[in-house]
C-alpha positions as CSV (number, residue, x, y, z in Angstrom):
1,M,0.0,0.0,0.0
2,N,1.7,3.2,-1.2
3,T,1.9,6.2,1.2
4,V,0.6,9.4,-0.5
5,I,0.9,11.8,2.5
6,E,3.2,11.4,5.5
7,A,3.6,13.9,8.3
8,V,6.2,13.4,11.0
9,G,6.5,15.7,14.0
10,L,4.8,18.4,11.9
11,T,4.8,21.7,13.9
12,K,3.8,25.3,13.1
13,Q,4.2,28.2,15.5
14,F,3.0,31.7,15.1
15,G,5.1,33.7,17.6
16,K,4.3,32.1,21.0
17,K,1.2,30.3,19.7
18,T,1.6,26.7,18.5
19,A,-1.1,26.1,15.9
20,V,0.1,22.5,15.0
21,N,2.0,20.5,17.6
22,K,4.2,17.6,16.5
23,I,1.5,15.7,14.6
24,D,2.1,12.4,12.8
25,F,-0.2,10.9,10.3
26,K,-0.2,8.9,7.1
27,V,-2.7,8.8,4.2
28,N,-2.4,5.7,1.9
29,R,-3.4,5.4,-1.7
30,G,-7.1,5.0,-2.2
31,E,-8.1,6.2,1.2
32,V,-10.7,8.9,2.0
33,F,-9.0,10.5,5.0
34,G,-10.8,13.0,7.2
35,L,-8.8,15.5,9.1
36,L,-11.5,16.4,11.7
37,G,-11.7,19.0,14.4
38,P,-13.4,22.2,15.6
39,N,-12.6,25.6,14.1
40,G,-9.1,26.7,15.2
41,S,-7.9,23.1,15.7
42,G,-5.1,23.4,13.1
43,K,-6.7,21.7,10.1
44,T,-6.2,24.5,7.6
45,T,-2.7,25.3,8.9
46,T,-1.8,21.6,8.3
47,L,-3.2,21.8,4.7
48,S,-1.4,25.1,4.2
49,M,2.0,23.5,5.1
50,M,1.2,20.6,2.8
51,L,0.5,23.0,-0.1
52,T,3.6,25.0,0.6
53,L,1.6,28.1,1.6
54,L,3.2,28.0,5.0
55,K,6.6,26.7,6.1
56,P,6.7,24.2,9.0
57,T,8.5,25.4,12.1
58,S,9.8,21.9,12.6
59,G,9.0,18.3,11.5
60,S,8.4,17.2,7.9
61,I,5.7,16.3,5.4
62,Q,6.2,14.2,2.4
63,L,3.9,13.8,-0.7
64,F,4.2,10.7,-2.8
65,G,7.3,9.8,-0.8
66,S,9.1,13.0,-1.7
67,N,10.2,16.0,0.3
68,D,9.9,18.1,-2.9
69,L,6.4,19.4,-2.3
70,T,6.5,21.9,-5.1
71,S,6.9,19.2,-7.7
72,A,4.3,17.0,-6.0
73,L,1.7,19.7,-6.2
74,K,1.3,18.9,-9.9
75,R,-0.3,15.6,-8.9
76,I,-2.8,17.3,-6.6
77,G,-6.2,18.9,-7.1
78,V,-7.4,21.3,-4.4
79,L,-10.7,22.7,-3.3
80,L,-10.3,25.5,-0.7
81,E,-13.1,27.5,0.9
82,S,-12.2,30.6,-1.2
83,A,-12.2,29.7,-4.9
84,N,-11.7,32.2,-7.7
85,Y,-14.0,32.5,-10.7
86,Y,-14.8,34.9,-13.5
87,P,-18.4,35.5,-12.6
88,E,-19.3,37.1,-15.9
89,L,-18.0,34.1,-17.9
90,S,-19.7,30.7,-18.3
91,A,-18.5,27.6,-16.6
92,E,-17.2,26.3,-19.9
93,K,-15.1,29.5,-20.5
94,N,-13.8,29.4,-16.9
95,L,-12.6,25.9,-17.5
96,L,-11.1,26.9,-20.9
97,I,-8.9,29.5,-18.9
98,T,-8.0,26.7,-16.5
99,S,-6.9,24.4,-19.3
100,H,-4.6,27.1,-20.7
101,I,-3.1,27.8,-17.3
102,K,-2.5,24.1,-16.6
103,G,-1.5,23.2,-20.1
104,V,-4.3,20.6,-20.4
105,D,-6.1,19.5,-23.5
106,T,-9.4,21.4,-23.8
107,K,-11.1,18.0,-24.6
108,K,-11.0,17.5,-20.8
109,I,-13.6,20.3,-20.3
110,D,-16.6,18.3,-21.4
111,E,-15.4,15.3,-19.4
112,V,-15.1,17.2,-16.1
113,L,-18.3,19.0,-16.6
114,E,-20.1,15.7,-17.0
115,K,-18.4,14.2,-14.0
116,T,-19.4,17.1,-11.8
117,G,-23.0,17.3,-13.2
118,L,-22.6,20.7,-14.8
119,T,-23.1,19.8,-18.5
120,E,-26.5,21.4,-18.7
121,N,-25.3,24.6,-17.2
122,K,-21.9,24.9,-19.0
123,R,-22.9,28.0,-21.0
124,N,-24.5,29.8,-18.0
125,K,-22.6,32.6,-16.3
126,V,-21.0,31.6,-13.0
127,K,-22.7,34.5,-11.2
128,T,-26.0,32.7,-11.7
129,F,-24.7,29.5,-9.9
130,S,-25.7,28.4,-6.5
131,L,-22.9,27.9,-3.9
132,G,-23.1,24.1,-4.5
133,M,-22.7,24.6,-8.3
134,K,-19.7,26.8,-7.7
135,Q,-18.2,24.2,-5.5
136,R,-18.7,21.6,-8.2
137,L,-17.1,24.0,-10.7
138,S,-14.1,24.2,-8.5
139,I,-13.8,20.5,-8.4
140,A,-14.2,20.4,-12.2
141,A,-11.2,22.8,-12.4
142,A,-9.2,20.7,-10.0
143,L,-9.9,17.6,-12.1
144,M,-8.7,19.1,-15.3
145,S,-5.1,17.8,-14.7
146,D,-6.4,14.3,-13.6
147,P,-4.9,14.6,-10.1
148,E,-4.0,11.5,-8.0
149,L,-4.7,13.3,-4.7
150,M,-7.7,15.6,-4.0
151,I,-7.7,17.9,-1.0
152,F,-10.9,19.5,0.2
153,D,-11.1,22.2,2.9
154,E,-14.6,22.3,4.4
155,P,-16.2,21.2,1.1
156,T,-19.8,21.4,2.5
157,N,-19.6,24.7,4.3
158,G,-22.6,26.9,3.5
159,L,-24.3,24.3,1.3
160,D,-28.0,23.4,1.6
161,P,-29.0,19.7,2.1
162,Q,-29.2,19.1,-1.6
163,G,-25.8,20.6,-2.2
164,I,-24.3,18.5,0.7
165,A,-25.8,15.4,-0.8
166,E,-24.4,16.3,-4.3
167,M,-21.0,16.9,-2.8
168,R,-21.0,13.7,-0.9
169,H,-22.0,11.7,-4.0
170,L,-19.3,13.4,-6.1
171,I,-16.6,12.7,-3.5
172,G,-17.8,9.1,-3.4
173,E,-17.5,8.8,-7.2
174,L,-14.0,10.2,-7.1
175,A,-13.0,7.6,-4.5
176,K,-14.5,4.8,-6.6
177,E,-12.2,6.0,-9.4
178,G,-9.2,5.3,-7.1
179,K,-8.3,8.8,-6.2
180,T,-6.9,9.4,-2.8
181,I,-8.9,12.1,-0.9
182,L,-8.0,14.2,2.1
183,I,-10.9,16.2,3.6
184,A,-10.6,18.8,6.4
185,S,-14.0,19.3,8.1
186,H,-15.8,19.8,11.4
187,L,-19.1,18.2,10.1
188,L,-18.9,14.7,11.7
189,S,-22.2,13.3,10.5
190,E,-21.2,13.9,6.9
191,M,-17.7,12.5,7.4
192,E,-19.1,9.3,8.8
193,K,-20.8,8.8,5.4
194,I,-17.7,9.6,3.4
195,C,-14.4,8.7,5.1
196,T,-12.5,5.4,5.4
197,H,-9.9,6.8,7.8
198,I,-9.8,9.8,10.2
199,A,-7.6,11.8,12.5
200,I,-9.2,14.0,15.2
201,L,-7.4,17.3,15.9
202,K,-7.8,19.6,18.9
203,N,-5.6,22.6,19.7
204,G,-3.1,21.4,17.1
205,V,-2.7,17.9,18.6
206,I,-4.0,14.6,17.1
207,L,-6.2,13.0,19.8
208,E,-7.1,9.8,17.8
209,Q,-6.6,8.4,14.4
210,G,-7.3,5.2,12.5
211,E,-9.8,3.4,10.3
212,L,-13.2,4.9,10.7
213,K,-15.0,1.5,10.9
214,T,-12.8,0.3,13.7
215,L,-13.1,3.5,15.7
216,M,-16.9,3.5,15.4
217,Q,-17.0,-0.2,16.5
218,E,-15.0,0.8,19.6
219,H,-16.7,4.1,20.4
220,G,-20.1,4.1,18.7
221,S,-21.2,7.4,17.1
222,L,-18.3,9.3,15.7
223,E,-20.0,12.6,16.7
224,E,-20.4,11.5,20.3
225,Y,-16.8,10.3,20.5
226,F,-15.6,13.5,18.8
227,L,-17.5,15.7,21.3
228,S,-16.1,13.7,24.3
229,K,-12.6,14.2,23.0
230,T,-13.0,17.9,22.1
231,K,-14.8,19.3,25.2
């Protein structure tokens, strides 16, 4: 089983505050791994170090067995909370721009639009899209380069129940294709339906990690266990 992400003693300090404190975790190929915790627990800081947006204070993180994170980023698709679009352009034209930036064949556009359920809306301006549709457009853009690893930061934030169900279905379909997925979230009930493995973060420290099925057999509801650990 190949290791896609490995953090060892990963630490990030901002002045006297330690946002992430000596965490260790592994994500193996084909897993849907949930990095779970309340707001301020260190999830986004961890992702930022992984994506070279922040430099670790100490410790290390490897992607695909390499310390060269910049090169590894070419194999990753990312959905962050704040995505950028050209609202006056259609979904199709936004993806055309993405294809030019990434140097990807424009033939991929129809494929990713179909995969994300946006084919019927591809000529509509993005400013007319619901939040859920914008999230799916972000995933379509991330899929243009056919990434091996997908990283989602709070992918269901602000979505209505239908949008959440659509996002869950889409992530499930990506997992079936064999993509490795890392999700940072505080929504436990949704993560129970999606993840194969989890790590629970609080105050920058991992309290528990492992296979979700095993943890739920040991502790019952993930939400109850999470709340007991994060009080």
